[in-house]
TISE-82888 format. One record per residue (C-alpha): residue in three letters; x, y, z; residue number from 1. Coordinates in steps of 0.1 Angstrom, whole numbers, plus 2048, in hexadecimal, padded with zeros to 3 digits. Layout:
N
<marmi aa="ALA" xx="X" yy="Y" zz="Z" i="NUM"/>
...
END
This chain:
334
<marmi aa="MET" xx="87D" yy="8AA" zz="212" i="1"/>
<marmi aa="THR" xx="865" yy="892" zz="224" i="2"/>
<marmi aa="ARG" xx="87B" yy="876" zz="232" i="3"/>
<marmi aa="THR" xx="85F" yy="85D" zz="239" i="4"/>
<marmi aa="LEU" xx="845" yy="856" zz="21E" i="5"/>
<marmi aa="PRO" xx="825" yy="842" zz="21C" i="6"/>
<marmi aa="ILE" xx="824" yy="826" zz="202" i="7"/>
<marmi aa="ASP" xx="814" yy="83A" zz="1E5" i="8"/>
<marmi aa="SER" xx="82C" yy="857" zz="1E8" i="9"/>
<marmi aa="PHE" xx="849" yy="83F" zz="1EB" i="10"/>
<marmi aa="LEU" xx="840" yy="82B" zz="1CC" i="11"/>
<marmi aa="ASN" xx="83A" yy="84B" zz="1B8" i="12"/>
<marmi aa="MET" xx="85B" yy="85A" zz="1C1" i="13"/>
<marmi aa="ASP" xx="879" yy="859" zz="1A9" i="14"/>
<marmi aa="LEU" xx="891" yy="845" zz="1BE" i="15"/>
<marmi aa="SER" xx="8B3" yy="83B" zz="1B2" i="16"/>
<marmi aa="LEU" xx="8B3" yy="81B" zz="1C7" i="17"/>
<marmi aa="ILE" xx="89D" yy="809" zz="1E0" i="18"/>
<marmi aa="ILE" xx="8AE" yy="7F7" zz="1FC" i="19"/>
<marmi aa="ASP" xx="89E" yy="7DA" zz="20E" i="20"/>
<marmi aa="VAL" xx="8AE" yy="7D5" zz="230" i="21"/>
<marmi aa="ARG" xx="89B" yy="7B6" zz="23A" i="22"/>
<marmi aa="SER" xx="8AD" yy="794" zz="23D" i="23"/>
<marmi aa="PRO" xx="8B7" yy="782" zz="21E" i="24"/>
<marmi aa="ARG" xx="89C" yy="767" zz="224" i="25"/>
<marmi aa="GLU" xx="881" yy="782" zz="226" i="26"/>
<marmi aa="TYR" xx="88E" yy="793" zz="207" i="27"/>
<marmi aa="ALA" xx="890" yy="773" zz="1F3" i="28"/>
<marmi aa="GLU" xx="86C" yy="76A" zz="1FB" i="29"/>
<marmi aa="SER" xx="860" yy="78C" zz="1ED" i="30"/>
<marmi aa="HIS" xx="869" yy="7B0" zz="1EB" i="31"/>
<marmi aa="LEU" xx="862" yy="7D1" zz="1DA" i="32"/>
<marmi aa="VAL" xx="869" yy="7CD" zz="1B5" i="33"/>
<marmi aa="GLY" xx="88C" yy="7DA" zz="1AD" i="34"/>
<marmi aa="ALA" xx="897" yy="7DD" zz="1D2" i="35"/>
<marmi aa="GLN" xx="8B9" yy="7D1" zz="1DB" i="36"/>
<marmi aa="ASN" xx="8C0" yy="7BE" zz="1FC" i="37"/>
<marmi aa="PHE" xx="8D8" yy="7CD" zz="215" i="38"/>
<marmi aa="PRO" xx="8CD" yy="7BB" zz="235" i="39"/>
<marmi aa="VAL" xx="8D5" yy="7CA" zz="257" i="40"/>
<marmi aa="LEU" xx="8CF" yy="7A8" zz="266" i="41"/>
<marmi aa="GLN" xx="8D9" yy="787" zz="255" i="42"/>
<marmi aa="ASP" xx="8C1" yy="769" zz="257" i="43"/>
<marmi aa="GLU" xx="8D3" yy="758" zz="274" i="44"/>
<marmi aa="GLN" xx="8D6" yy="779" zz="287" i="45"/>
<marmi aa="TYR" xx="8B1" yy="781" zz="282" i="46"/>
<marmi aa="GLN" xx="8A8" yy="75F" zz="290" i="47"/>
<marmi aa="GLN" xx="8C0" yy="762" zz="2AD" i="48"/>
<marmi aa="ILE" xx="8B2" yy="783" zz="2B8" i="49"/>
<marmi aa="GLY" xx="88F" yy="777" zz="2B5" i="50"/>
<marmi aa="THR" xx="896" yy="759" zz="2CB" i="51"/>
<marmi aa="LEU" xx="8A8" yy="76F" zz="2E5" i="52"/>
<marmi aa="TYR" xx="88D" yy="789" zz="2E5" i="53"/>
<marmi aa="ARG" xx="874" yy="771" zz="2F5" i="54"/>
<marmi aa="LYS" xx="88C" yy="76C" zz="312" i="55"/>
<marmi aa="ASP" xx="89E" yy="78D" zz="315" i="56"/>
<marmi aa="SER" xx="890" yy="7AA" zz="301" i="57"/>
<marmi aa="PHE" xx="8AA" yy="7C3" zz="30B" i="58"/>
<marmi aa="GLY" xx="8C6" yy="7AB" zz="305" i="59"/>
<marmi aa="ALA" xx="8B8" yy="7A4" zz="2E2" i="60"/>
<marmi aa="LYS" xx="8B7" yy="7C9" zz="2DA" i="61"/>
<marmi aa="VAL" xx="8DC" yy="7CD" zz="2E4" i="62"/>
<marmi aa="LEU" xx="8E6" yy="7AF" zz="2D0" i="63"/>
<marmi aa="GLY" xx="8D1" yy="7BB" zz="2B3" i="64"/>
<marmi aa="ALA" xx="8E0" yy="7DD" zz="2B4" i="65"/>
<marmi aa="SER" xx="903" yy="7CE" zz="2B2" i="66"/>
<marmi aa="PHE" xx="8FA" yy="7B9" zz="294" i="67"/>
<marmi aa="VAL" xx="8E9" yy="7D6" zz="282" i="68"/>
<marmi aa="SER" xx="906" yy="7EE" zz="288" i="69"/>
<marmi aa="ASN" xx="91F" yy="7D5" zz="27B" i="70"/>
<marmi aa="ASN" xx="90A" yy="7CD" zz="25C" i="71"/>
<marmi aa="ILE" xx="903" yy="7F1" zz="254" i="72"/>
<marmi aa="SER" xx="928" yy="7FA" zz="255" i="73"/>
<marmi aa="LYS" xx="92F" yy="7E0" zz="23B" i="74"/>
<marmi aa="HIS" xx="912" yy="7EB" zz="225" i="75"/>
<marmi aa="LEU" xx="91D" yy="80F" zz="225" i="76"/>
<marmi aa="LEU" xx="93C" yy="807" zz="211" i="77"/>
<marmi aa="ASP" xx="928" yy="7F0" zz="1F9" i="78"/>
<marmi aa="LEU" xx="90E" yy="80B" zz="1F3" i="79"/>
<marmi aa="LYS" xx="927" yy="827" zz="1ED" i="80"/>
<marmi aa="ASP" xx="928" yy="822" zz="1C7" i="81"/>
<marmi aa="LYS" xx="902" yy="81A" zz="1C5" i="82"/>
<marmi aa="ILE" xx="8F4" yy="839" zz="1D5" i="83"/>
<marmi aa="SER" xx="8FB" yy="85F" zz="1D3" i="84"/>
<marmi aa="PRO" xx="8F3" yy="87B" zz="1EC" i="85"/>
<marmi aa="LYS" xx="8E5" yy="88E" zz="1CE" i="86"/>
<marmi aa="LYS" xx="8C9" yy="874" zz="1C7" i="87"/>
<marmi aa="PRO" xx="8AE" yy="867" zz="1DE" i="88"/>
<marmi aa="PHE" xx="8AB" yy="842" zz="1E5" i="89"/>
<marmi aa="GLY" xx="893" yy="82D" zz="1F9" i="90"/>
<marmi aa="ILE" xx="897" yy="815" zz="216" i="91"/>
<marmi aa="TYR" xx="87F" yy="7FD" zz="228" i="92"/>
<marmi aa="CYS" xx="87D" yy="7E0" zz="240" i="93"/>
<marmi aa="ALA" xx="85F" yy="7CA" zz="24A" i="94"/>
<marmi aa="ARG" xx="84A" yy="7E4" zz="25B" i="95"/>
<marmi aa="GLY" xx="85E" yy="804" zz="25A" i="96"/>
<marmi aa="GLY" xx="86C" yy="7FD" zz="27C" i="97"/>
<marmi aa="MET" xx="88E" yy="7F9" zz="28D" i="98"/>
<marmi aa="ARG" xx="8A2" yy="7E9" zz="270" i="99"/>
<marmi aa="SER" xx="89A" yy="803" zz="255" i="100"/>
<marmi aa="ASN" xx="89B" yy="820" zz="26E" i="101"/>
<marmi aa="ALA" xx="8BE" yy="816" zz="27A" i="102"/>
<marmi aa="PHE" xx="8CC" yy="816" zz="257" i="103"/>
<marmi aa="PHE" xx="8B8" yy="835" zz="24E" i="104"/>
<marmi aa="MET" xx="8C6" yy="84A" zz="26A" i="105"/>
<marmi aa="VAL" xx="8EA" yy="841" zz="261" i="106"/>
<marmi aa="LEU" xx="8E5" yy="849" zz="23C" i="107"/>
<marmi aa="ASN" xx="8D2" yy="869" zz="243" i="108"/>
<marmi aa="SER" xx="8EC" yy="875" zz="25C" i="109"/>
<marmi aa="ILE" xx="907" yy="870" zz="241" i="110"/>
<marmi aa="GLY" xx="8F4" yy="887" zz="229" i="111"/>
<marmi aa="TYR" xx="8E2" yy="86E" zz="212" i="112"/>
<marmi aa="GLN" xx="8BF" yy="876" zz="205" i="113"/>
<marmi aa="VAL" xx="8B0" yy="857" zz="213" i="114"/>
<marmi aa="VAL" xx="88A" yy="852" zz="215" i="115"/>
<marmi aa="LEU" xx="87A" yy="839" zz="22D" i="116"/>
<marmi aa="LEU" xx="85B" yy="825" zz="224" i="117"/>
<marmi aa="GLU" xx="841" yy="82B" zz="23E" i="118"/>
<marmi aa="GLY" xx="833" yy="809" zz="24A" i="119"/>
<marmi aa="GLY" xx="84F" yy="7F6" zz="237" i="120"/>
<marmi aa="TYR" xx="849" yy="7D8" zz="221" i="121"/>
<marmi aa="LYS" xx="828" yy="7D1" zz="233" i="122"/>
<marmi aa="SER" xx="819" yy="7F1" zz="226" i="123"/>
<marmi aa="TYR" xx="826" yy="7E8" zz="203" i="124"/>
<marmi aa="ARG" xx="816" yy="7C6" zz="204" i="125"/>
<marmi aa="LYS" xx="7F5" yy="7D5" zz="210" i="126"/>
<marmi aa="LYS" xx="7F6" yy="7ED" zz="1F2" i="127"/>
<marmi aa="VAL" xx="7FD" yy="7D0" zz="1DA" i="128"/>
<marmi aa="VAL" xx="7E1" yy="7BA" zz="1E7" i="129"/>
<marmi aa="GLU" xx="7C7" yy="7D6" zz="1E7" i="130"/>
<marmi aa="SER" xx="7D1" yy="7E0" zz="1C4" i="131"/>
<marmi aa="LEU" xx="7CE" yy="7BC" zz="1B6" i="132"/>
<marmi aa="GLU" xx="7AC" yy="7B7" zz="1C6" i="133"/>
<marmi aa="CYS" xx="79E" yy="7D3" zz="1B0" i="134"/>
<marmi aa="LEU" xx="797" yy="7D3" zz="18B" i="135"/>
<marmi aa="PRO" xx="7B5" yy="7E2" zz="179" i="136"/>
<marmi aa="PRO" xx="7AD" yy="803" zz="167" i="137"/>
<marmi aa="HIS" xx="7C0" yy="7F8" zz="148" i="138"/>
<marmi aa="ARG" xx="7B2" yy="7F3" zz="125" i="139"/>
<marmi aa="PHE" xx="7BC" yy="7D0" zz="11C" i="140"/>
<marmi aa="VAL" xx="7BE" yy="7C0" zz="0FA" i="141"/>
<marmi aa="THR" xx="7C1" yy="79A" zz="0FE" i="142"/>
<marmi aa="LEU" xx="7D3" yy="783" zz="0E6" i="143"/>
<marmi aa="VAL" xx="7C5" yy="760" zz="0E1" i="144"/>
<marmi aa="GLY" xx="7CE" yy="744" zz="0C9" i="145"/>
<marmi aa="GLN" xx="7DC" yy="721" zz="0C6" i="146"/>
<marmi aa="THR" xx="7FB" yy="716" zz="0D8" i="147"/>
<marmi aa="GLY" xx="81A" yy="721" zz="0C5" i="148"/>
<marmi aa="SER" xx="809" yy="73C" zz="0B1" i="149"/>
<marmi aa="GLY" xx="821" yy="756" zz="0BE" i="150"/>
<marmi aa="LYS" xx="80D" yy="768" zz="0D8" i="151"/>
<marmi aa="SER" xx="82A" yy="769" zz="0F1" i="152"/>
<marmi aa="GLU" xx="842" yy="777" zz="0D7" i="153"/>
<marmi aa="ILE" xx="829" yy="793" zz="0D0" i="154"/>
<marmi aa="ILE" xx="824" yy="79B" zz="0F5" i="155"/>
<marmi aa="GLN" xx="849" yy="79C" zz="0FB" i="156"/>
<marmi aa="SER" xx="84F" yy="7B3" zz="0DE" i="157"/>
<marmi aa="PHE" xx="834" yy="7CC" zz="0E6" i="158"/>
<marmi aa="LYS" xx="83E" yy="7E8" zz="0FE" i="159"/>
<marmi aa="ASP" xx="81D" yy="7EC" zz="110" i="160"/>
<marmi aa="SER" xx="816" yy="7C7" zz="118" i="161"/>
<marmi aa="LEU" xx="810" yy="7B3" zz="137" i="162"/>
<marmi aa="ASP" xx="826" yy="794" zz="133" i="163"/>
<marmi aa="ILE" xx="815" yy="77D" zz="14C" i="164"/>
<marmi aa="GLU" xx="829" yy="75F" zz="142" i="165"/>
<marmi aa="GLY" xx="849" yy="772" zz="146" i="166"/>
<marmi aa="ILE" xx="83F" yy="77F" zz="168" i="167"/>
<marmi aa="ALA" xx="833" yy="75C" zz="174" i="168"/>
<marmi aa="LYS" xx="851" yy="74A" zz="164" i="169"/>
<marmi aa="HIS" xx="839" yy="730" zz="156" i="170"/>
<marmi aa="LEU" xx="829" yy="72B" zz="135" i="171"/>
<marmi aa="GLY" xx="808" yy="71F" zz="143" i="172"/>
<marmi aa="SER" xx="806" yy="6FC" zz="134" i="173"/>
<marmi aa="SER" xx="811" yy="6D9" zz="140" i="174"/>
<marmi aa="PHE" xx="832" yy="6E0" zz="130" i="175"/>
<marmi aa="GLY" xx="834" yy="704" zz="13C" i="176"/>
<marmi aa="ALA" xx="84D" yy="700" zz="158" i="177"/>
<marmi aa="ILE" xx="86C" yy="707" zz="142" i="178"/>
<marmi aa="CYS" xx="873" yy="72A" zz="14E" i="179"/>
<marmi aa="GLY" xx="885" yy="722" zz="16F" i="180"/>
<marmi aa="GLU" xx="878" yy="726" zz="192" i="181"/>
<marmi aa="GLN" xx="858" yy="739" zz="196" i="182"/>
<marmi aa="PRO" xx="856" yy="757" zz="1AD" i="183"/>
<marmi aa="SER" xx="844" yy="754" zz="1CE" i="184"/>
<marmi aa="VAL" xx="81F" yy="75D" zz="1CF" i="185"/>
<marmi aa="LYS" xx="827" yy="77F" zz="1E0" i="186"/>
<marmi aa="MET" xx="843" yy="787" zz="1C7" i="187"/>
<marmi aa="PHE" xx="82C" yy="77E" zz="1AA" i="188"/>
<marmi aa="GLN" xx="812" yy="796" zz="1B8" i="189"/>
<marmi aa="ASN" xx="82D" yy="7B1" zz="1BC" i="190"/>
<marmi aa="LEU" xx="839" yy="7AD" zz="199" i="191"/>
<marmi aa="LEU" xx="815" yy="7AE" zz="18B" i="192"/>
<marmi aa="PHE" xx="80E" yy="7CE" zz="19F" i="193"/>
<marmi aa="THR" xx="82E" yy="7DF" zz="194" i="194"/>
<marmi aa="ARG" xx="828" yy="7D7" zz="16F" i="195"/>
<marmi aa="LEU" xx="804" yy="7E1" zz="170" i="196"/>
<marmi aa="LYS" xx="80D" yy="802" zz="182" i="197"/>
<marmi aa="SER" xx="826" yy="80A" zz="166" i="198"/>
<marmi aa="LEU" xx="80B" yy="804" zz="14C" i="199"/>
<marmi aa="GLU" xx="7F0" yy="81A" zz="15B" i="200"/>
<marmi aa="ASN" xx="7F3" yy="837" zz="142" i="201"/>
<marmi aa="THR" xx="7F8" yy="822" zz="123" i="202"/>
<marmi aa="PRO" xx="7DD" yy="824" zz="107" i="203"/>
<marmi aa="PHE" xx="7D7" yy="7FE" zz="10A" i="204"/>
<marmi aa="VAL" xx="7E9" yy="7E0" zz="118" i="205"/>
<marmi aa="LEU" xx="7EF" yy="7C0" zz="104" i="206"/>
<marmi aa="VAL" xx="7EC" yy="7A0" zz="117" i="207"/>
<marmi aa="GLU" xx="7E9" yy="77B" zz="10F" i="208"/>
<marmi aa="GLY" xx="7C9" yy="768" zz="118" i="209"/>
<marmi aa="GLU" xx="7DA" yy="753" zz="133" i="210"/>
<marmi aa="SER" xx="7C7" yy="73A" zz="149" i="211"/>
<marmi aa="LYS" xx="7C4" yy="745" zz="16D" i="212"/>
<marmi aa="LYS" xx="7DE" yy="72D" zz="17A" i="213"/>
<marmi aa="LEU" xx="802" yy="72C" zz="16E" i="214"/>
<marmi aa="GLY" xx="816" yy="711" zz="17F" i="215"/>
<marmi aa="LYS" xx="813" yy="717" zz="1A5" i="216"/>
<marmi aa="LEU" xx="807" yy="73A" zz="1A0" i="217"/>
<marmi aa="VAL" xx="7E3" yy="747" zz="19D" i="218"/>
<marmi aa="LEU" xx="7DA" yy="768" zz="18D" i="219"/>
<marmi aa="PRO" xx="7C5" yy="782" zz="1A1" i="220"/>
<marmi aa="THR" xx="7A0" yy="77E" zz="197" i="221"/>
<marmi aa="PRO" xx="79A" yy="7A2" zz="18E" i="222"/>
<marmi aa="LEU" xx="7B8" yy="7A3" zz="176" i="223"/>
<marmi aa="TYR" xx="7AE" yy="781" zz="167" i="224"/>
<marmi aa="LYS" xx="78A" yy="78C" zz="161" i="225"/>
<marmi aa="SER" xx="795" yy="7AD" zz="153" i="226"/>
<marmi aa="TYR" xx="7AA" yy="7A0" zz="137" i="227"/>
<marmi aa="GLN" xx="793" yy="782" zz="130" i="228"/>
<marmi aa="ASN" xx="776" yy="79B" zz="12B" i="229"/>
<marmi aa="ALA" xx="78C" yy="7B2" zz="116" i="230"/>
<marmi aa="PRO" xx="78A" yy="7B2" zz="0EF" i="231"/>
<marmi aa="LYS" xx="79D" yy="794" zz="0E2" i="232"/>
<marmi aa="ILE" xx="7B2" yy="790" zz="0C3" i="233"/>
<marmi aa="LEU" xx="7B8" yy="76E" zz="0B4" i="234"/>
<marmi aa="ILE" xx="7DC" yy="769" zz="0A9" i="235"/>
<marmi aa="VAL" xx="7DE" yy="751" zz="08C" i="236"/>
<marmi aa="ALA" xx="7FC" yy="73D" zz="080" i="237"/>
<marmi aa="PRO" xx="801" yy="71E" zz="06A" i="238"/>
<marmi aa="LEU" xx="80A" yy="6FD" zz="07A" i="239"/>
<marmi aa="GLU" xx="82D" yy="6FD" zz="06C" i="240"/>
<marmi aa="ARG" xx="836" yy="71E" zz="07E" i="241"/>
<marmi aa="ARG" xx="825" yy="713" zz="09E" i="242"/>
<marmi aa="VAL" xx="83A" yy="6F3" zz="09E" i="243"/>
<marmi aa="GLN" xx="85A" yy="707" zz="098" i="244"/>
<marmi aa="ARG" xx="852" yy="71D" zz="0B6" i="245"/>
<marmi aa="ILE" xx="84B" yy="700" zz="0CC" i="246"/>
<marmi aa="VAL" xx="86B" yy="6EE" zz="0C2" i="247"/>
<marmi aa="ALA" xx="880" yy="70E" zz="0C7" i="248"/>
<marmi aa="GLN" xx="870" yy="714" zz="0EA" i="249"/>
<marmi aa="TYR" xx="86F" yy="6F1" zz="0F8" i="250"/>
<marmi aa="GLY" xx="88A" yy="6E0" zz="0E3" i="251"/>
<marmi aa="LYS" xx="8A4" yy="6DE" zz="100" i="252"/>
<marmi aa="ILE" xx="88E" yy="6CF" zz="11B" i="253"/>
<marmi aa="SER" xx="89B" yy="6B1" zz="12E" i="254"/>
<marmi aa="LEU" xx="88E" yy="68E" zz="12B" i="255"/>
<marmi aa="SER" xx="881" yy="68E" zz="14F" i="256"/>
<marmi aa="PHE" xx="86F" yy="6AF" zz="149" i="257"/>
<marmi aa="PHE" xx="85F" yy="6A1" zz="129" i="258"/>
<marmi aa="GLU" xx="854" yy="681" zz="13A" i="259"/>
<marmi aa="ASN" xx="846" yy="693" zz="158" i="260"/>
<marmi aa="SER" xx="833" yy="6AC" zz="142" i="261"/>
<marmi aa="MET" xx="826" yy="690" zz="12C" i="262"/>
<marmi aa="GLN" xx="819" yy="67D" zz="14B" i="263"/>
<marmi aa="LYS" xx="803" yy="69C" zz="153" i="264"/>
<marmi aa="ILE" xx="7F1" yy="69A" zz="132" i="265"/>
<marmi aa="VAL" xx="7EA" yy="674" zz="131" i="266"/>
<marmi aa="PRO" xx="7C4" yy="679" zz="137" i="267"/>
<marmi aa="PHE" xx="7C1" yy="693" zz="11B" i="268"/>
<marmi aa="MET" xx="7D1" yy="680" zz="0FD" i="269"/>
<marmi aa="LYS" xx="7C9" yy="661" zz="0EA" i="270"/>
<marmi aa="LYS" xx="7E2" yy="646" zz="0F5" i="271"/>
<marmi aa="GLU" xx="7EF" yy="640" zz="0D1" i="272"/>
<marmi aa="PHE" xx="7F9" yy="665" zz="0CD" i="273"/>
<marmi aa="TRP" xx="807" yy="667" zz="0F0" i="274"/>
<marmi aa="LEU" xx="81E" yy="649" zz="0EA" i="275"/>
<marmi aa="GLU" xx="828" yy="656" zz="0C7" i="276"/>
<marmi aa="ALA" xx="832" yy="678" zz="0D6" i="277"/>
<marmi aa="LYS" xx="847" yy="666" zz="0F0" i="278"/>
<marmi aa="ASN" xx="858" yy="650" zz="0D7" i="279"/>
<marmi aa="ALA" xx="85F" yy="66E" zz="0C0" i="280"/>
<marmi aa="PHE" xx="870" yy="680" zz="0DD" i="281"/>
<marmi aa="TYR" xx="885" yy="662" zz="0E4" i="282"/>
<marmi aa="ASN" xx="88F" yy="661" zz="0C0" i="283"/>
<marmi aa="GLY" xx="898" yy="686" zz="0C0" i="284"/>
<marmi aa="ASP" xx="87C" yy="68F" zz="0A8" i="285"/>
<marmi aa="LEU" xx="871" yy="6AF" zz="0B9" i="286"/>
<marmi aa="VAL" xx="85E" yy="6BC" zz="09B" i="287"/>
<marmi aa="ARG" xx="847" yy="69E" zz="09D" i="288"/>
<marmi aa="VAL" xx="843" yy="6A1" zz="0C2" i="289"/>
<marmi aa="ALA" xx="838" yy="6C5" zz="0BE" i="290"/>
<marmi aa="GLU" xx="820" yy="6BC" zz="0A2" i="291"/>
<marmi aa="ILE" xx="80F" yy="6A1" zz="0B7" i="292"/>
<marmi aa="LEU" xx="80C" yy="6B5" zz="0D6" i="293"/>
<marmi aa="LEU" xx="7FE" yy="6D3" zz="0C4" i="294"/>
<marmi aa="LEU" xx="7E4" yy="6BF" zz="0AF" i="295"/>
<marmi aa="GLU" xx="7DB" yy="6A4" zz="0C8" i="296"/>
<marmi aa="TYR" xx="7DE" yy="6B7" zz="0E9" i="297"/>
<marmi aa="TYR" xx="7DF" yy="6DD" zz="0E9" i="298"/>
<marmi aa="ASP" xx="7C7" yy="6E3" zz="0CC" i="299"/>
<marmi aa="LYS" xx="7AE" yy="6CA" zz="0DA" i="300"/>
<marmi aa="VAL" xx="7B0" yy="6D2" zz="100" i="301"/>
<marmi aa="TYR" xx="7B2" yy="6F8" zz="0FF" i="302"/>
<marmi aa="ARG" xx="790" yy="707" zz="0F7" i="303"/>
<marmi aa="GLN" xx="78C" yy="71F" zz="0DB" i="304"/>
<marmi aa="GLU" xx="787" yy="743" zz="0E7" i="305"/>
<marmi aa="SER" xx="76F" yy="75C" zz="0D8" i="306"/>
<marmi aa="TYR" xx="780" yy="779" zz="0C8" i="307"/>
<marmi aa="LEU" xx="778" yy="79A" zz="0B5" i="308"/>
<marmi aa="CYS" xx="794" yy="79A" zz="09D" i="309"/>
<marmi aa="ALA" xx="7AC" yy="780" zz="08D" i="310"/>
<marmi aa="ILE" xx="7CF" yy="78A" zz="083" i="311"/>
<marmi aa="PRO" xx="7E8" yy="773" zz="071" i="312"/>
<marmi aa="TYR" xx="80A" yy="774" zz="080" i="313"/>
<marmi aa="GLU" xx="823" yy="775" zz="064" i="314"/>
<marmi aa="ASN" xx="837" yy="794" zz="06A" i="315"/>
<marmi aa="LEU" xx="83B" yy="7A1" zz="08E" i="316"/>
<marmi aa="SER" xx="83B" yy="7C6" zz="086" i="317"/>
<marmi aa="GLN" xx="81D" yy="7C3" zz="06F" i="318"/>
<marmi aa="THR" xx="80A" yy="7AF" zz="089" i="319"/>
<marmi aa="ILE" xx="811" yy="7C9" zz="0A4" i="320"/>
<marmi aa="LEU" xx="805" yy="7E4" zz="08D" i="321"/>
<marmi aa="GLU" xx="7E4" yy="7D1" zz="087" i="322"/>
<marmi aa="ILE" xx="7DF" yy="7CC" zz="0AD" i="323"/>
<marmi aa="GLN" xx="7E5" yy="7F1" zz="0B3" i="324"/>
<marmi aa="SER" xx="7CC" yy="7FA" zz="098" i="325"/>
<marmi aa="PHE" xx="7B2" yy="7E3" zz="0A7" i="326"/>
<marmi aa="ALA" xx="7B7" yy="7F1" zz="0CA" i="327"/>
<marmi aa="LYS" xx="7B4" yy="815" zz="0BD" i="328"/>
<marmi aa="LYS" xx="793" yy="80E" zz="0AD" i="329"/>
<marmi aa="PHE" xx="785" yy="7F9" zz="0C9" i="330"/>
<marmi aa="TYR" xx="78F" yy="812" zz="0E5" i="331"/>
<marmi aa="ARG" xx="78B" yy="831" zz="0CE" i="332"/>
<marmi aa="LEU" xx="7AE" yy="83C" zz="0D5" i="333"/>
<marmi aa="THR" xx="7BC" yy="85B" zz="0C4" i="334"/>
END
């Protein structure tokens, strides 16, 4: 078996586990999707060696080797139940240099089927960036419709979908930051790349017509243009159901979150409705809050998209069947 593989071969290999041996800080900022962190140098050790290297390169190597040896010895026992000598697994560091090679040599000498990523994480990031700079080869079908119409529910329920909101951990609107901390820009790109790669051979990919910016993250232009230019389906739902979805989704937001979000939309609402929505929230009338925001903000501010087909969302299974029927006809799928 080839022990060192270039990025394409590495990604296409069926690996039982991918080990990231970089420092915890490097890993937390971004990493290969699904990789687990077993650092051969902790953050403070990595910094200490870097500082020493500028004064005494050989001394830094000696100190680094002692740190690496100690950390690897601890990881071997932690990894024992995670990896098997019968199944190949991958390993990488920042550039495919000393850190991953040190761990690789130990694992390989024991008898594990370990595969080293040539060029390390840097080669992976180059692959991600180059891929996202190109138009994706996928056949997209894009869902559009008023806020609360259920587009996200459909996306999440459809096997071959690109859930951009889920990947970005943001719902795209002024109130969209309810999904926790967003990933870093690099990690967002890694997640998009991985999901798109997994969808390459699907008949079509369902996606929501998101704006280009979701919170602090910006979608790659080729991907954005691709699904915006794809055939669009309008998902239609009555106001009552839209209100129910909004209350269910946003009903537990804090007072401070609500007030901060309301402040963002001051220029886009008539003052009387803005104040009424705030007072309704203070009085616990979330249904009225949702009604006002849908009718007096979302429906007025967000432009109506052109579409080729309108599908009422009453039953999830039936709606998905109608979407599939549309896609088959449009793309002439067998």
